[in-house]
C-alpha positions as CSV (number, residue, x, y, z in Angstrom):
1,G,76.1,50.0,57.3
2,P,74.1,48.5,54.3
3,S,75.1,49.8,50.9
4,F,71.6,50.9,50.0
5,L,71.5,53.1,53.1
6,R,74.8,54.6,52.0
7,L,73.3,55.4,48.6
8,I,70.3,57.0,50.1
9,A,72.4,59.1,52.5
10,R,74.8,60.1,49.8
11,G,71.8,61.3,47.7
12,L,70.2,63.3,50.5
13,A,73.7,64.9,51.2
14,F,74.0,65.7,47.5
15,R,70.7,67.6,47.7
16,G,71.9,69.8,50.6
17,H,70.5,67.8,53.6
18,N,72.7,67.2,56.6
19,V,72.8,63.4,57.1
20,T,74.1,61.5,60.1
21,I,74.3,57.8,60.4
22,L,74.6,56.0,63.9
23,T,75.8,52.6,63.6
24,G,76.9,49.6,65.8
25,E,79.7,48.9,63.4
26,S,83.2,50.3,64.0
27,V,84.5,52.9,61.6
28,A,88.0,53.8,60.8
29,G,88.3,57.6,60.7
30,P,90.6,60.3,62.0
31,G,88.1,61.1,64.7
32,G,88.1,57.5,66.0
33,T,84.4,57.0,66.3
34,T,83.3,59.5,63.6
35,L,83.9,59.5,59.9
36,E,83.0,61.9,57.2
37,A,82.4,60.3,53.8
38,D,80.6,61.9,50.7
39,G,79.0,64.5,52.9
40,V,77.6,62.0,55.4
41,R,78.7,61.9,59.0
42,I,78.9,58.3,60.3
43,V,79.0,57.9,64.1
44,S,80.1,54.6,65.6
45,L,78.7,53.3,68.8
46,A,81.2,50.5,69.0
47,S,84.9,49.8,69.2
48,P,86.5,47.6,66.5
49,R,85.4,43.8,67.1
50,S,84.8,40.7,65.1
51,A,81.5,40.2,63.2
52,R,80.4,37.6,65.7
53,H,80.9,40.0,68.7
54,R,79.2,42.8,66.9
55,A,76.2,40.7,66.2
56,L,75.8,40.1,70.0
57,R,74.7,43.8,70.3
58,A,71.1,42.9,69.4
59,S,68.9,45.8,68.6
60,H,66.5,44.8,71.4
61,Q,69.1,44.9,74.2
62,P,68.1,47.7,76.7
63,R,71.7,48.7,77.2
64,F,72.3,49.2,73.5
65,Q,69.1,51.1,73.1
66,D,70.1,53.4,75.9
67,L,73.5,54.0,74.3
68,V,71.8,54.9,71.0
69,R,69.4,57.3,72.9
70,R,72.2,59.0,74.7
71,R,74.2,59.5,71.6
72,F,71.2,60.7,69.6
73,L,70.4,63.4,72.3
74,E,74.0,64.7,72.3
75,L,73.9,65.0,68.4
76,H,70.3,66.4,68.5
77,K,71.3,69.3,70.9
78,E,74.1,70.1,68.5
79,T,71.9,70.2,65.4
80,P,68.2,69.2,65.7
81,F,67.1,66.4,63.5
82,H,64.0,66.6,61.4
83,L,63.6,63.0,60.4
84,V,64.9,59.8,62.0
85,H,64.9,56.6,60.1
86,A,65.6,53.4,62.1
87,L,66.6,50.1,60.4
88,D,66.1,48.0,63.5
89,G,64.6,48.2,67.0
90,S,67.7,49.9,68.6
91,A,66.1,53.3,68.2
92,V,62.9,52.6,69.9
93,R,63.8,54.7,72.9
94,V,64.5,57.6,70.6
95,G,61.0,57.3,69.3
96,Q,59.6,57.1,72.8
97,M,61.2,60.5,73.9
98,K,60.6,62.3,70.5
99,K,57.9,64.5,72.1
100,A,60.1,65.5,75.0
101,V,63.2,66.6,73.3
102,G,62.0,70.1,72.6
103,V,59.7,72.3,70.6
104,A,61.2,71.2,67.3
105,S,60.2,67.5,67.3
106,F,61.1,65.1,64.5
107,A,59.4,62.5,62.5
108,M,60.1,58.9,63.3
109,A,60.2,56.1,60.6
110,Y,61.1,52.4,61.0
111,D,62.0,49.7,58.7
112,V,59.8,46.6,59.0
113,Q,62.9,44.7,60.1
114,A,62.6,46.6,63.4
115,T,59.6,44.4,64.3
116,S,59.7,40.7,64.8
117,M,57.7,39.9,61.7
118,A,60.6,38.1,60.1
119,D,60.7,35.7,63.1
120,L,57.2,34.9,62.5
121,F,57.8,34.2,58.7
122,A,60.7,32.0,59.7
123,I,58.5,29.8,61.9
124,M,55.9,29.6,59.1
125,G,58.6,28.7,56.5
126,M,59.7,25.7,58.6
127,G,56.2,24.2,58.6
128,Q,55.3,21.0,56.7
129,E,52.1,20.1,54.8
130,T,50.8,17.7,57.5
131,L,48.0,18.3,60.0
132,S,50.2,18.0,63.0
133,S,52.8,20.4,61.5
134,I,50.1,22.9,60.5
135,L,48.7,22.9,64.1
136,N,52.1,23.0,65.7
137,T,53.2,25.8,63.4
138,G,50.0,27.8,64.1
139,F,50.3,27.5,67.7
140,N,54.1,28.5,67.7
141,V,53.4,31.6,65.4
142,G,50.5,32.6,67.8
143,V,52.6,32.4,70.9
144,R,55.5,34.1,69.2
145,F,53.3,36.9,67.8
146,L,51.6,37.6,71.2
147,S,54.9,37.7,73.1
148,T,56.7,39.9,70.5
149,Y,53.7,42.2,69.9
150,F,52.9,43.0,73.5
151,G,56.5,42.8,74.6
152,H,58.0,45.0,71.9
153,D,56.4,45.7,68.7
154,R,53.3,47.5,69.9
155,R,55.4,49.9,71.8
156,L,57.6,50.5,68.8
157,L,54.9,51.0,66.3
158,S,53.0,53.4,68.6
159,T,56.1,55.8,68.1
160,A,56.3,55.4,64.4
161,D,55.2,58.1,61.9
162,G,55.7,55.6,59.1
163,V,57.0,52.1,58.3
164,F,58.9,50.9,55.3
165,V,58.3,47.4,54.1
166,A,59.9,45.6,51.2
167,S,57.0,43.4,49.9
168,P,53.2,43.2,49.7
169,R,53.1,40.3,52.2
170,E,54.8,42.4,54.7
171,R,52.4,45.3,54.0
172,I,49.4,43.1,54.5
173,A,50.6,41.5,57.6
174,L,51.5,44.9,59.2
175,E,48.1,46.3,58.5
176,R,46.0,43.3,59.3
177,Y,47.8,41.7,62.2
178,Y,49.9,44.5,63.8
179,L,46.9,46.9,63.2
180,Y,49.1,49.6,61.7
181,P,47.4,52.1,59.4
182,D,47.9,51.3,55.7
183,T,48.4,55.0,54.9
184,K,51.5,55.1,56.9
185,I,53.0,52.0,55.3
186,H,55.5,52.6,52.4
187,T,56.6,49.7,50.1
188,V,60.2,50.1,49.0
189,P,61.9,47.1,47.7
190,Y,65.4,48.1,48.9
191,G,67.7,46.0,51.0
192,I,71.0,45.5,49.1
193,D,73.2,44.4,51.9
194,D,76.7,45.4,51.3
195,N,79.8,43.3,51.8
196,A,81.7,45.1,49.1
197,A,81.9,48.4,51.0
198,R,82.9,46.8,54.2
199,P,86.5,46.0,55.0
200,S,87.1,42.2,54.9
201,E,87.4,40.5,58.3
202,S,88.2,37.1,56.8
203,V,91.3,35.2,57.0
204,N,94.5,36.3,55.4
205,D,95.6,35.4,51.8
206,A,97.8,32.5,52.8
207,E,95.0,30.9,54.8
208,K,92.3,31.6,52.1
209,Q,94.4,29.7,49.5
210,N,94.6,26.7,51.8
211,A,91.0,26.9,52.9
212,P,89.0,23.7,52.5
213,W,86.5,25.3,50.1
214,N,89.3,26.3,47.8
215,T,90.6,22.8,47.6
216,L,87.5,21.0,46.7
217,S,87.7,18.8,43.6
218,E,85.8,19.6,40.5
219,S,83.7,16.4,40.9
220,C,82.0,17.9,44.0
221,K,78.5,19.2,43.8
222,I,78.3,22.4,45.9
223,A,75.5,24.3,47.4
224,V,76.2,27.8,48.9
225,T,74.1,29.7,51.4
226,V,74.7,33.1,53.2
227,S,73.6,33.5,56.8
228,D,73.8,36.2,59.5
229,M,73.6,33.2,62.0
230,N,71.0,34.9,64.1
231,D,68.4,32.1,63.7
232,V,69.3,28.4,64.4
233,G,66.0,27.1,63.1
234,E,66.3,28.4,59.6
235,M,69.8,26.8,59.3
236,L,68.6,23.6,61.0
237,S,66.0,23.1,58.2
238,L,68.7,23.6,55.6
239,L,71.0,21.1,57.4
240,H,68.4,18.5,57.6
241,A,67.5,18.9,54.0
242,F,71.2,18.7,53.0
243,E,71.7,15.6,55.2
244,K,69.3,13.6,53.0
245,V,71.3,14.9,49.9
246,A,74.6,14.0,51.3
247,I,73.5,10.4,52.2
248,K,72.6,9.7,48.5
249,K,75.3,12.0,46.9
250,T,78.7,11.5,48.7
251,N,80.4,14.2,46.7
252,A,77.9,16.9,47.8
253,R,79.1,19.9,49.9
254,L,77.4,22.7,51.6
255,L,79.3,26.0,52.0
256,I,77.9,28.4,54.6
257,I,79.1,31.9,54.3
258,G,78.7,34.3,57.2
259,D,79.3,34.8,60.9
260,G,77.1,35.7,63.9
261,P,76.0,35.1,67.5
262,R,74.6,31.6,66.9
263,F,77.7,30.3,65.0
264,K,78.6,27.7,67.6
265,E,75.0,26.4,67.9
266,I,74.8,25.9,64.0
267,E,78.2,24.3,63.9
268,F,77.3,22.0,66.7
269,E,74.0,21.0,64.9
270,S,76.1,20.3,61.7
271,L,78.4,18.0,63.7
272,N,75.4,16.3,65.4
273,L,74.1,15.3,62.0
274,A,77.6,13.9,61.1
275,L,78.1,16.5,58.4
276,G,81.4,17.7,59.6
277,S,83.3,17.0,56.4
278,K,80.3,17.8,54.2
279,V,79.5,21.3,55.6
280,L,82.1,23.9,55.4
281,F,81.9,27.3,57.2
282,T,83.8,30.0,55.4
283,G,83.4,32.7,58.0
284,A,82.8,36.4,57.1
285,L,83.9,37.1,53.4
286,N,84.0,40.4,51.6
287,H,82.2,40.9,48.2
288,D,85.1,39.6,46.1
289,E,85.6,36.5,48.0
290,Q,81.8,35.8,48.0
291,V,81.8,36.0,44.2
292,K,84.6,33.4,44.1
293,V,82.8,31.0,46.4
294,I,79.6,31.4,44.5
295,S,81.3,30.7,41.2
296,K,82.0,27.3,42.6
297,A,78.4,26.6,43.5
298,H,75.8,24.6,41.5
299,V,73.0,25.7,43.8
300,F,72.5,28.9,45.8
301,V,70.1,28.7,48.8
302,N,68.7,31.5,51.0
303,L,65.9,30.4,53.3
304,S,66.0,33.4,55.6
305,A,62.8,35.3,56.1
306,R,64.9,38.5,56.7
307,T,66.1,38.6,53.1
308,S,64.9,41.4,50.8
309,G,65.8,39.5,47.6
310,F,68.2,42.2,46.6
311,E,71.4,41.1,48.4
312,P,74.5,41.1,46.2
313,S,75.1,37.4,47.0
314,L,71.8,36.5,45.5
315,L,72.0,38.8,42.6
316,E,75.6,37.5,41.9
317,A,74.1,33.8,41.9
318,M,71.4,34.8,39.5
319,A,74.0,36.7,37.2
320,Q,76.1,33.5,37.2
321,K,73.1,31.4,36.3
322,K,73.1,29.3,39.4
323,V,70.0,27.4,40.5
324,V,68.5,29.6,43.1
325,I,66.3,28.3,46.1
326,G,64.5,30.7,48.4
327,S,61.7,30.8,51.0
328,E,58.2,31.7,49.8
329,M,57.9,33.3,53.3
330,S,60.4,36.0,52.4
331,P,60.1,39.0,50.0
332,M,62.0,36.8,47.4
333,A,58.5,35.3,46.7
334,A,57.4,38.6,45.1
335,I,60.6,38.6,42.9
336,F,60.9,35.1,41.8
337,E,58.4,33.0,39.9
338,H,58.6,29.4,40.8
339,G,60.3,27.3,38.1
340,L,61.4,30.3,36.1
341,E,63.8,32.6,38.2
342,G,64.3,30.2,41.0
């Protein structure tokens, strides 16, 4: 799971609380699907698979939601939970049945990422400052909002006793458009995604030494981005922008770190734009490998609306004094001042 979650869980366990984490990631423990670490019990709902296959278990898929609900009920019967915090929408069915699990009910809190708000911000971030683009973006945002709100988000928020957001923009949107009470919204600028604590699933050492991104000449001008590859639109905007750069600067290269369910579509779009030799996909890298790739970069780009602004890759780029480009639709806008930090 994310490193900030582990830190919170470890702190709660240190204070005497019993903490259990249900995760879609595989864990390597003596119990097979259960691992005890720093007083925290980590229960896996998945068998070991690649990052791309894991990402296919989207939080909104009914089968995965049922799996989370069944496993939660088993654990709740052993030791009743008092507080449940869901980082995504996979626990929506847990929230729906919280009043039916017994006399000792539990409080249900969600992270804002459990809603589809990031998808709306992503659509807004791809808009241009032209009348046709503004109208088209507004229409797409409206249709997307209505479909996700009545199809999923309203049901989820009706079960929430509290929602955690990472920026003032998310807080305002949640209260104004999702009609969720401001008194139940809590702003916590967390969100450090871990790659350091996760075992590397990247290629072996011999392959890494011969990887294209390790053999680039010093004359190359390199831009680096990190993507979970869940949204083709965000990456398509970046690819189109880089295409204009690559035409004028033949020594420009774009390195894309990450893996996910839309990998093939993003790779296809890159090939369609004739960027095959200009865009390099590194696949999933652990923290140390990411640091090495970022050290080669002249520019670090993160256009995702799902970023919190506190990911280690972004912090590493800032620490290495790289030029940082982000989306004003993401929480990064509350962290960076244009022209100063990025």
